C-alpha positions in Angstrom: 212.5 92.1 45.6 209.7 90.1 46.7 207.1 89.3 44.1 203.6 90.5 44.9 200.9 88.1 44.3 198.1 90.6 45.1 195.1 90.0 42.7 194.3 92.8 40.6 190.7 93.6 40.6 188.7 94.4 37.5 188.5 98.0 36.5 185.2 99.2 37.7 182.8 100.9 35.4 182.1 104.4 36.6 178.7 104.5 38.3 177.3 107.5 36.6 177.9 105.9 33.1 176.3 102.8 34.1 173.3 104.5 35.5 172.9 106.5 32.3 173.0 103.3 30.3 170.3 101.6 32.5 168.0 104.6 32.3 168.4 104.7 28.5 167.5 101.1 28.2 164.4 101.5 30.4 163.4 104.6 28.4 163.7 102.7 25.1 161.6 99.8 26.5 159.0 101.9 27.8 158.7 103.7 24.4 158.6 100.5 22.6 156.1 98.9 24.9 153.9 102.0 24.8 153.7 101.9 21.0 152.7 98.2 20.9 150.1 98.6 23.6 148.5 101.6 22.0 148.4 100.2 18.6 145.3 98.3 17.3 144.7 96.4 14.0 141.2 97.9 14.2 142.3 101.4 14.9 143.5 104.1 12.4 145.8 105.7 15.1 149.6 106.3 14.1 152.3 103.8 14.6 155.6 105.0 16.0 158.7 103.8 14.3 161.6 103.1 16.7 165.3 103.5 16.1 166.9 100.5 17.8 170.3 102.1 17.7 169.3 104.3 20.4 170.1 101.5 23.0 173.7 101.7 22.1 175.7 103.5 25.0 177.5 105.7 22.4 174.1 107.2 21.5 173.6 108.6 25.0 174.5 112.1 25.1 173.6 112.9 28.8 169.8 112.8 28.9 167.2 110.1 28.4 165.4 112.1 25.8 168.4 111.8 23.5 168.0 108.0 23.5 165.0 108.0 21.3 164.8 109.6 17.9 161.5 110.7 16.6 160.5 109.2 13.3 157.8 110.3 10.8 154.3 109.3 11.8 152.8 106.8 9.3 149.1 106.7 8.9 147.1 103.9 7.6 144.6 106.4 6.2 147.3 107.8 4.0 148.0 104.4 2.4 144.4 103.8 1.7 143.2 104.2 -1.8 140.5 106.9 -1.9 137.2 105.5 -3.2 135.2 107.8 -5.5 131.7 108.4 -4.4 129.0 106.6 -6.4 127.5 108.9 -8.9 123.7 109.6 -8.3 121.5 108.2 -11.0 120.2 110.9 -13.3 116.3 111.0 -13.5 115.1 109.7 -16.9 113.6 112.3 -19.0 110.3 111.3 -20.7 109.7 113.0 -23.9 106.2 114.3 -24.2 104.9 114.7 -27.8 103.1 117.5 -29.1 99.8 115.5 -29.4 100.2 114.3 -25.9 100.5 117.8 -24.6 97.3 118.8 -26.7 95.4 115.8 -25.2 96.4 116.4 -21.6 93.3 116.5 -19.4 93.8 120.1 -18.2 94.5 121.3 -21.8 91.3 119.5 -23.1 89.1 120.9 -20.2 90.4 124.4 -20.9 89.7 124.3 -24.6 86.2 122.9 -24.1 85.4 125.4 -21.4 86.8 128.4 -23.5 85.1 127.3 -26.8 82.7 130.2 -28.0 82.8 130.1 -31.8 80.3 128.2 -33.8 80.7 126.7 -37.4 78.4 124.7 -39.7 79.2 121.3 -40.9 79.2 121.2 -44.8 79.3 117.4 -45.0 78.6 114.3 -43.0 81.7 114.1 -40.9 83.3 111.2 -38.8 83.8 111.9 -35.1 87.2 110.9 -33.7 88.6 110.6 -30.2 92.0 112.2 -31.1 93.8 113.7 -34.1 96.4 111.2 -34.7 96.6 107.5 -35.9 95.6 106.3 -32.5 92.2 107.8 -32.9 89.0 105.7 -32.6 85.9 106.6 -34.6 82.9 107.2 -32.2 80.2 108.4 -34.5 79.1 110.7 -37.4 77.8 114.2 -37.4 75.4 115.2 -40.1 76.0 118.0 -42.6 74.2 121.3 -41.7 74.9 120.8 -38.0 76.0 123.8 -35.9 78.9 123.0 -33.6 81.3 124.8 -31.2 85.0 124.9 -32.2 88.0 125.2 -29.8 90.3 126.7 -32.4 92.8 123.9 -31.8 94.0 121.7 -34.8 96.5 118.9 -35.4 97.5 117.4 -38.7 94.4 117.2 -40.8 91.9 117.5 -38.1 90.3 120.1 -36.1 88.7 119.9 -32.6 85.1 120.7 -31.9 82.8 120.3 -28.9 79.9 118.0 -28.9 77.7 117.3 -26.0 80.3 118.8 -23.8 83.0 116.5 -25.1 86.0 117.2 -27.3 85.9 115.5 -30.7 87.9 115.8 -33.8 86.8 116.1 -37.3 88.5 116.4 -40.7 89.4 120.1 -41.5 87.9 122.0 -44.4 84.3 121.1 -43.8 83.2 123.7 -41.4 81.7 127.0 -42.6 80.7 130.3 -41.0 77.4 130.2 -42.9 74.7 127.5 -42.9 75.3 125.6 -46.2 72.5 125.2 -48.6 71.9 121.6 -49.3 72.0 120.8 -52.9 69.2 118.5 -54.2 70.2 115.1 -55.6 68.8 112.2 -57.1 68.4 109.1 -54.9 67.0 110.8 -51.9 64.0 109.0 -50.3 60.5 110.4 -50.1 59.7 110.3 -46.4 56.7 112.7 -46.0 54.1 110.3 -47.0 53.0 111.7 -50.4 52.4 109.7 -53.5 51.1 110.0 -57.0 48.1 108.2 -58.4 48.4 104.6 -59.8 48.5 104.4 -63.6 50.7 107.4 -64.1 54.0 106.9 -66.2 57.1 105.6 -64.7 58.8 108.8 -65.4 56.1 110.7 -63.3 56.9 108.5 -60.5 60.5 109.3 -60.8 59.8 113.0 -60.7 57.6 112.6 -57.7 60.2 110.5 -55.8 63.1 112.9 -56.6 61.2 116.1 -55.7 59.7 114.7 -52.5 63.1 113.4 -51.4 64.7 116.8 -51.7 61.9 119.1 -50.9 59.9 117.3 -48.2 57.7 120.3 -47.2 55.8 119.9 -50.5 52.9 117.8 -49.9 50.6 118.2 -53.1 51.2 116.6 -56.5 48.4 116.9 -59.1 48.4 114.2 -61.8 45.3 113.0 -63.6 42.7 115.5 -65.0 40.7 115.4 -68.2 43.1 117.5 -70.5 46.3 117.2 -72.3 49.2 115.2 -70.9 47.5 115.0 -67.5 44.7 112.8 -68.9 47.5 110.4 -70.3 49.3 110.2 -67.0 52.4 111.8 -68.5 52.2 115.2 -66.5 52.4 116.1 -62.8 51.8 119.5 -61.2 54.1 120.2 -58.1 52.3 122.7 -55.9 54.9 125.4 -54.9 55.6 129.0 -55.3 58.1 131.9 -55.1 61.8 131.1 -55.0 61.3 127.6 -53.7 59.4 127.0 -57.0 62.5 128.0 -58.9 64.6 125.8 -56.9 62.3 122.8 -57.8 62.2 123.8 -61.4 65.8 124.0 -61.9 66.4 120.7 -60.0 64.1 119.0 -62.4 65.7 120.7 -65.5 69.2 119.7 -64.3 68.1 116.1 -64.0 65.8 116.0 -67.0 67.5 113.1 -68.7 67.4 110.9 -65.7 63.8 111.7 -64.9 62.6 111.4 -68.5 61.3 115.0 -68.6 60.1 116.6 -71.9 59.4 120.1 -70.9 58.7 122.2 -67.8 56.6 125.4 -67.1 56.9 127.7 -64.2 56.2 131.4 -63.6 55.0 132.1 -67.1 58.2 130.5 -68.6 58.8 127.4 -70.4 61.9 125.1 -70.9 62.0 122.1 -73.2 64.4 119.5 -74.3 63.8 120.3 -77.9 64.8 123.9 -77.5 67.1 123.5 -74.6 69.7 125.8 -76.0 67.3 128.8 -75.6 66.9 128.2 -71.9 63.7 129.5 -70.2 61.5 131.2 -72.8 58.6 133.6 -71.8 55.0 132.7 -72.4 51.9 134.7 -73.2 49.8 135.8 -70.4 46.9 133.4 -69.7 45.1 135.5 -67.0 45.3 133.8 -63.5 48.3 132.9 -61.3 47.4 129.2 -61.8 47.1 129.5 -65.6 50.4 131.3 -65.7 51.9 128.6 -63.5 53.0 130.9 -60.6 51.6 128.6 -58.0 53.0 125.3 -59.3 55.6 123.8 -61.5 54.2 121.8 -64.4 56.3 118.8 -65.6 55.5 116.8 -68.7 57.4 113.6 -69.1 57.9 111.1 -72.0 
């Protein structure tokens, strides 16, 4: 049998299978190219993960769509650490003290406007700008002055209104009634009266003390031709009524300092020698002057 030398041609791959493989490769390349082209470092868009095993012929089932397996979408946003928003700074709360509230302009203006009660000062009082340790002294108000009060107080001071301005004074020295000024030694005589030269030093003391505390009295009798008057040891203080008694009691209370021996007023006599008996009655001498109803008689040592 003759030997055949006919060349055996290679077994051809079925055209359908080859076409499927080509389409799968093209599809895979298109998907990969599309992912690369559409991704950007500056963009937060998703990146598609590709399964490279899809290019194997065995992975092709019969459609191009089967050649690519969808993978989970990875987001750059998901991998970022979430930054906590910065906390807003809370406003600083400034503490306002009780005295600052008391001294607020509106509060002071309202207090001054509504002040309608009046009181009398019983002593000379310092005037302060505020009631606490930061106060500045701005003057002095004399005893016996009538002032408006606001009714407000702080610590040991109370608020008054003086010439339309709020001022603070020490509490406890404002009275509902006008105080009676008590006579005291050391007051100066300012009404221009005097006693005759040649009288005793004690008569001069009596005149100075009475004049300083009772400035309305303008007549003092000293020398005359009888008794202690002729010796310059006596003085008649011309005053009557209740005011006369105020003068007489003032001199009696200060008899030691003034060098007084005895006094006569309103038909009564008081003497150092019989001080324990108080004011003693005297016999009627007739007239008002003789009975000492119109003057206080003072005899000194």
